[in-house]
C-alpha positions in Angstrom: 39.4 -31.8 106.4 38.6 -33.2 102.7 36.2 -31.1 100.5 33.8 -33.9 100.5 32.7 -33.3 104.2 31.1 -29.5 103.2 27.7 -29.1 101.8 26.9 -26.5 99.2 23.6 -25.8 98.2 21.2 -22.6 97.4 20.7 -20.4 100.3 16.9 -20.4 102.3 15.7 -18.3 105.0 17.2 -20.2 107.6 20.7 -19.0 106.4 20.1 -15.3 106.7 21.4 -15.1 110.2 24.6 -16.7 109.1 24.7 -14.9 105.9 24.3 -11.5 107.6 27.3 -12.6 109.6 29.2 -13.3 106.5 28.3 -10.1 104.8 29.6 -7.9 107.9 32.9 -9.5 107.9 33.5 -8.8 104.3 32.1 -5.3 105.0 29.3 -5.9 102.4 25.9 -4.0 101.9 23.4 -6.4 104.6 20.6 -4.3 104.2 20.8 -4.6 100.6 21.9 -8.1 100.2 19.0 -9.9 102.4 16.6 -8.8 100.1 18.2 -10.9 97.4 19.2 -13.8 99.6 18.2 -16.5 97.3 20.7 -15.4 94.7 23.2 -17.3 97.1 24.8 -20.4 97.0 26.1 -21.3 100.5 28.8 -23.7 102.0 28.2 -25.7 105.2 30.6 -27.3 107.2 30.2 -30.6 108.6 28.5 -29.3 111.7 25.8 -27.6 109.7 27.5 -24.1 110.4 27.3 -21.8 107.4 31.0 -20.9 106.2 31.0 -19.5 102.7 28.6 -17.9 100.3 28.5 -16.7 96.8 25.7 -15.0 94.4 24.8 -15.4 90.8 22.5 -12.9 89.8 20.6 -13.4 86.8 19.4 -11.6 84.4 17.6 -13.2 81.1 20.5 -15.3 80.1 23.5 -13.7 81.7 24.6 -14.0 85.2 26.9 -11.8 87.4 29.1 -13.6 90.2 29.1 -11.3 93.2 29.1 -10.8 97.1 31.7 -14.0 97.6 32.2 -14.3 101.4 34.0 -16.8 103.8 34.2 -17.2 107.6 37.8 -18.3 107.4 39.7 -17.3 104.8 41.9 -20.7 105.8 39.0 -22.5 103.7 38.5 -20.3 100.9 40.9 -22.4 98.6 38.5 -25.6 99.6 35.2 -24.0 99.5 35.7 -21.6 96.5 35.9 -24.5 94.0 32.9 -26.0 95.7 30.7 -22.9 94.9 32.2 -22.5 91.7 31.1 -26.2 90.8 27.9 -25.6 92.2 27.1 -22.3 90.5 28.3 -23.8 86.9 25.3 -26.2 87.5 22.8 -23.7 88.4 23.9 -21.6 85.6 23.7 -24.9 83.1 20.4 -25.6 84.3 18.9 -22.0 83.9 20.5 -22.1 80.3 22.9 -19.0 81.0 25.0 -18.5 78.2 27.3 -15.7 79.7 28.9 -15.2 83.2 30.1 -12.0 84.5 32.2 -10.9 87.6 34.5 -8.5 89.4 35.9 -10.7 91.4 39.9 -10.5 90.4 41.6 -13.5 92.7 43.5 -15.8 90.8 40.9 -18.2 90.9 38.5 -16.8 88.8 41.2 -16.2 86.3 42.3 -19.5 86.1 38.2 -20.6 85.3 38.6 -18.4 82.2 37.4 -15.0 83.4 39.2 -12.0 82.2 39.2 -8.4 81.5 36.8 -7.4 78.7 37.0 -5.5 75.8 34.9 -2.5 75.5 32.9 -4.2 72.6 32.1 -7.0 74.7 31.5 -4.6 77.8 28.5 -3.4 75.7 26.7 -6.5 76.2 26.5 -6.2 80.2 23.1 -5.9 80.9 22.1 -2.5 82.5 20.7 -4.3 85.5 24.4 -5.6 86.5 25.4 -1.6 86.8 28.9 -0.5 85.5 
């Protein structure tokens, strides 16, 4: 299925049940994340089913990618770039100057994410945790 058949957008309250399903599959903290559902960008199948999600937490001019989840691991290589494109657009629109993530898959390294020095780590907003 071509990537053009998938839609990405910001999560709405109507997506909560689908998000909960994804979070459970990924063993993510459902109760914590449902309070923050507006941080999520979602991917939808042509039939409208929610099949992927990635969150962007914003603190000042910095953002943190977190809680990546997919309903079908076979779609990861198709959906992850679409979600990343959406996150980049949101980041530009919000004027973010730095993005952080603990995601370690090769895709994220290919996008320029790398381990940081202790000096750079000092710039991590306290709200993002350790």
